[in-house]
N, C-alpha and C positions, 0 to 999 in steps of 0.2 A: 495703370499700363503701360508697360516698358518697352523699350527700344523707340527708335526716333519714327514719328510719325509719315507716312506716304497718302498726299491728297488723294481723295476719291474724285476722279474726273466726273465719271457718269456711273450710274449704280447699274446699267444693263448692259451697256457695253465697254465697261472699264478694262482699261487696257495697262499692261505691267510697265514700269519703265526699261528701255532697251537694254538695259543689263541685264534685266529679268528676263526679258525674251528673247535675248541671246542664249544664255545659260538653258532656258526651254529648246530652242532650236538644237543646242548642240546633245542635250539629251535625248531629245525625240527625234534620233537620226531619220532622216529621209523625209520629215514633214516639211510642209509649206509655212510661210507665216500667216496665211490663211488659215491652214489646220490649227497652228500654235494658237492663233486668237480665238478661233472657233472654240478649244477646249480650255481656255480661259474662262470665257462666255459662258460654257455650261457648269465649271466648277465654282463661279460666282453664282451660278442660277439656282445651285445646290447648296451653295454655304454662303447665305447672303449678309453683308457687312453690315451692322449696327451704327449708328453714328456719320459722320460725314470723313473720316478717316480711317486708314487700315494700320496694322503694327509690322513691324518685320516680321513677328513669330508668325502671323495669317499669312505671309507672301511666303515665308520658307516652308509650311506646311502644305501652302497651294504648288507650290514647286513640286515638292516630294510627291504630293500625290497624283499632278498631272503628268509626272515622267512617267509614271507607271501606266498610263493609258496607253495600250498597244499603237503602232503606228500602221499606216495604209501596208494590204497586202504587196510584196514586192512582184515583179515579173516573173513567172515561173522558169526555171534554168533548163539548160540543154539535157537531152535525155541521157542517162549514163551509158556504158558500154553493157551488153548482157552480161551476165553471167555465169560461170563454168555451170555444165549439169551437173546437178546433185545424184548422188550414189543411188543406185536401184534400190527401191522400195521390197519390202518382204511381201510373201507369196498372201494372197488375201485368202479368206476364209471357204473351205469348200459350201460349195451351193446347196439347196433344200434336194432332198432325194424326188425323182422324179415320179409322177401318178404309176400305179401297177400298170402292167400292160393286160390285155384281153386274154382270157383263157384260152390254151389252145387247144385243140381236139385231143381227145383220148385216143391212145395209141392201142395196136393190137395186142391181143393177147399173147403173153409169153407161153412156153411150152411149161409142163409141169417140171418141178425141179424135185433132185433126188431127197429121200427121207434122209433130215438129219438125226444126229447122236440121241439117243437115249439121254434126256435131263434128268437131274437130281429130282428125289421124291420131295414133294413139295411138304411143307411143316404146318403148313394152315390148313385147316379141316375145310373139304367141300361143303356144299351148301344141304340142308336136310333135305333127303329125300322125299317122296310122298309116303304116306303110311299104306303099309300093305292090309291084306285082309284079315280078319280077325282069326285067330287060331281055337283048336278045339278047347273044351273048357278042360282044366286039369283036376283029375280026381285025387291030386295030393295037396294037402294042406301047404301053404306056405309057412317060412318062418314068423313068429310072434313079432309083431312090430313094437316099436319103442313106445312107452307110454305116454300120451299126451297131454299136455298141459290143464290145470284143475280148472274144471269150468267157472260161472258164477253161479255166486249162491242161489239157489232156486227161492222163487217166492210162493212155491205152491206147495200144500203141505202133503206128505207122505200119506200113504196108507197107515191107516189104524193097527197097532201093533197088538200082538196074540196079549191076552189078559195075564198077568203076573200073577204069583201067589199072594194068598191073605198075608195080613198082618198080624200077629199076637202081640199082647201087650201084659204086662206083670208089674206088679209093686215090689222092687229089689229091695236090697238091705239098705242101700241110699240113694235109689234114683227109682224113677219109674221106665221101665226096660221094655223093648221089643225087637223082635225078631220074625223074617219072612216064614210062613207057613212049610214047615218039612226040613229048616235048617236047625242047627244046635245053639250054636253061641246067642246069649241076648245082651243088645247095645242099650246103652244107658241114654234116654230120651231127655229126662228132666230130674234135678235133683229132688230128694224129697224135699230138703231143708227150705229150699225156695217155696214149695207148695204149701209148706204149714202155717203160713201168714193168713190169719181169717179175712174173709172179705169176697168177694165174686171171683170168680175163675174166666179168665181170658180165654179167648178161643177161636179159632178160624177154620172154617171150611172151605176145602179146594176140592175141586174134580180130580177124577182118576188122573195121575199123570201128570198133577199140574206142580207151579211152584209156588212158595210162600212169596206173600208179597212185599215189598222192600218195604221197609220202616217198620215190620212186626215186633211188640218190645218182647224183651226176654220172657222167659218163663211161661208162653203163650202155646196153650194147647192146639195143635194143627189135626184136623179130623179131614181125612181124604176118602173120599167116595170110593167104594169097592168099585163100581164098573161105569 
């Protein structure tokens, strides 16, 4: 513990030596001795001293802290002289519009004015008029219309066509040949070389105008009904 020791007279109502109290009265301008003593007592209560003595550092810290305590309020000074009038303020914002007034009475009808000049023709077509009566039926056919789109494929078979001519067959030099009855050229049907293999002959029977089943092997005899 550094610095000279100052005896502690009483822990509750301790008063600093007179030089310290005089210093506090100077810094606490306007305070009475009782007010200074009260400030010292309050500081000691908030910052108790341990042991029987206080150091000079403690006293210096107490003086610095107590000197910051505000003094009592002084008496109010005399009112100052009135200041000069300020410049006029700017105009205020316009007020809100009033509610609409009641509707007035309808005035008398004026006289008919003169007809105005003819305006330009309108470029916007007028509304469609009502349909007129049906005219007489024309005896002159109209022009041929454009061909319409192709319709969907029908799922209903058409009527049976006319029976075609019969078929003639012969063995030519190198192939079995056929031709419709009444025609001249013969058409090769099967090469004879493929038919000279010994064994059973493959044949398929189809109705008149039918088609050969898919997967039919080569050199198969196709027999079509006459009707």
